[in-house]
Structure formats: C-alpha cells, structure tokens
N, C-alpha and C positions, 0 to 999 in steps of 0.2 A: 838412272844409270840403270843396266839392263846386264843379268846373268843368264848365259842362255848353254844348251847343250843341243850339239847340231846332229842332225840326222834322224830326227824322230817325228813320225806323223800323227803323234798323239797332240792331244790340244795341249796349249800353252796353260800355264798359271801366269796370270799378270796381277800384280799387287799394286792397286794406286793406293799410293801413301800421300794422303792430302794432309799437309803442314799447316798446324794450328797457328796462330798469331802470337802466340805465347811462347814459342820456341826462338830462341835467340839466334841471332844470323850465326853466331861462333859456333854454335852447336850443328847448325845445319851443314856446314862447310864439311863435316865429316860423319854425317848422319848416316850415311848408307856404311860406311866402313864399320861403325860404330853400335849400329843397331839392326841393320838389314844382313851384312854379308854371311854372319854366321848362320841364319836362319837358310838363307838361299842356298849356300854349300851345302848344308846338311839335307834340303830337300832334293837337291840335284843328285844327291849321292843314292837314292833309292826310288825318286819319282818318275824316272825314264822320259823326261820332256823338258821343254824350256821355262827357265823360270824367269819372270821379266818383274822389274821394280820402276815404277814411274812415278815420279813425284810431281805434286801439283798444287796449287793454292787457288783458291776462289772464294767469291762471298755469294752466299751467308756462311758457306761452310767454314772457312777460316777463321769466324769470329764467333762461331757456335758457342752458347754456353754449357760447358760440360760438366762442371762441378756441383755437387750438391747429394743429398741424401738418397735421393731418389734415381738411382744408377740406371733402373729399367727404362725411364722416362728419357733420360739422355740417350741411352740407346736406340729408343723409339724415334725420337728426333733425327739421330743421326741416319737412321734408316732410310728417310723421306729426303733429307739433304743429299745424303751418298748416293741416292738414286737420282736425284738431279746431274749431280756433275758426272755420273757413270754416264748418263745420257748424252750431255752434252760434249764429254769427249768422245763417245762414240760417234756423234754425228759429224764431228771435226776431224775425225779420220783414223782414231786410236782403234787399233784391232782387238776387239773383245769376244767373249764368250761365257758359258756358264762357270767357267773356273777364274773369271776376271774378281777379285776381293778389293774392296774399298774401305780403308782403314785411316780413321782422323787419327793423327800422330801427335800427341799432345806433350807439352813439357811436365804438367803436374798431374798426379794421379786425381781421380774423380772425386773420392772423398778418403777418410783416414783409412778406411778398410778396402776399397776398391781400387785397384790399380790401372784396370781394362775392363773391357765389355764386349762380348760377341754377339750377335743376334742370330742363331741358328734355327732350323727346321726341325730340331730335335736331336737326341744322343746319337753321334757318329754321323748325322745327316748332313753337317756342314752347313755354312750360310754365305752371306755376302758382304755385310756391313760389320765392322766392329770399330771401338774405340781402345789406343794403346797409347800408354803414358810412355815417357822416357825415363823412367826412373831406373830400368835397366834392360839389357838387351833379350833378358827373358821375358818382359810383359810382352814386347812386340812380337815375339815368337810364338809364345802361349795364345793370344789371339787370333794369329794367323793359322797355328795348328786347331783351333776351334773352328774356324770355317772353314776347314779342309776335312775335316771329321774326326780328331782328336779328342779326347774327352779324360774327365780328370779321374775316372776308376782305372784308367789303365796307364796312368803316372806312376813312377817308382821312385822309392826313396832309397838313397845309399850313402853309407857311412865312409868317408875315405881319410886316410891317414896320411900326414904327410908331416915333414920336417918343420917345426916352427922357425921363425927368425924375428930379429930385432925384439919387439914389444911384445907381440906374439909369442914369442919363445919364453919369456919371462911369467907371461900370461898362463900358459900352456903347464909349467912348473909349479907356480902356485896352485892352479885349479886341479890338473892330474897326476902331479908328481913324475912328470915324464917331459922329454923335449920335444914331444910331438904335438899337434893340433887336430883334432876329428873335426872334417868338413862333413856337414850335412848338407846331400844335393838331392834334387829331385829332378827325374828326365821327363820334361813335359814342353820346354827345351828346360836344360840344366848343364853344369860342367859334366862332361865327360871323364875327364881326370882333374888331377889337382890346379891343372891349366885353366884360367879364367876366360881364353880363346877358344876353346873346344867344345861345342856343344851337340847334342844329341837327343831326338826323342826316343821314347823307351819303345822296345821292341813292339810291344802291343799296339803303341800308337802309331808306330811307322805302318802296321798291318792296317790299321783303321784308315789312314790316309790313303795307303794303295787302293783300299775295297772303295772308297769313295771316289778316287779319281777313274776307277775302271767304272764306276755308274756313269761317269759323266763322258766317257770316250763312246 
C-alpha cells in the first residue's frame, strides 16, 4: 500500500516493510491500517514529499532469527540481509533512493527489554535498516523515526488527564480519589491527545527529520 502527496519534486521516502514469517495472516490483513497509517499521516503533515510503504517477503530475510540478548548482533545481521533484498527489489524495478528504508517487521520483541532496533550513522544522521516489532504502532514509528534522524533526547513526555470509565474509573478513584485517569505519553511517536489513533513526533524531532530530509534532497 502506498500513501502519497502529489505535486512535489522532492525525493520520495519509501519504506520497505519486510514481513517476518512469525506475523500471523490475520494480523497482516490490517497491518498497514494498524501499524503504518499513523506514522505515514504524521510524516505527510510536514515532510512535503511522497511517503510510500511497500510490503515484501523473502528468504532468508523473513525467517531471520532476531530474538536474543544481543540485539546489536541482530541489527547487524539485518543490515546485511536487508541490503540484499533492497538490491533485489531495485533490480526488479522498484524506484529507490537514499531515503529508502528497509524495516524487518516482527511479531515479537527482540528480548524482554528491546522492542526494536535501528542501525544509524550517528545521532540525527539517520540510517537505512531497522527491526520493529508489532508490540504497538509506536514501535514501528519509533524505528522509522530513527532512520529519518529523530533522536531520544528530543522526545517529550506529557501527562494528559481524561475522564476514566469502566474498571479504570474505579481504579482512578481508588488510586487518586478522583474520576480522572492520568495518561503518560511520549512524543516520539505517541498519542497527541487522549485518542489512541492520533500520533505525532515532538516538535524537535519533526525539525530533526526535516533537517535530515533536506540533507538528502
């Protein structure tokens, strides 16, 4: 699936999402809507260029062993395998450039502490290859953000308050003596409001991404 912005001469961002074999068919049916639509919509709002998402599978990429304590080793191995599938897809006619990113999309996290990993060229310098688990949409967006120059130091933490409901309402009263619940979010991607379907990068990371993109045009 592809999301685009027409009428721009700037380089496209193309995200090649290589689906791991451990992602269930039921999850694949809505994978774009559930995990990619939000970050594409957010990037479209300020990147001023087309954003393409291309789903792919291939061997040995889709069966790569990614779990383990040494997530850096997994990222290194994915860089090698990701480069091969990128080369193959380019030779087969996919239009690519230095804003093409290759993300291994996995069902599970790499280990108990690591949900994803991106191989970058340095802080705010972006990269090409990453691994992102489908633990939440934020993980996919987080790793894509790394590849486009976003960094941890420019993330933000917000506390948002909303009316609690159901069991959470009872928990809020028990814990806080109020009918509200406090929602802690960080914008690297994270909920922009109490809605779980609206996401945004922090203003600083938006600028980091803009700077990175400008360096590639």
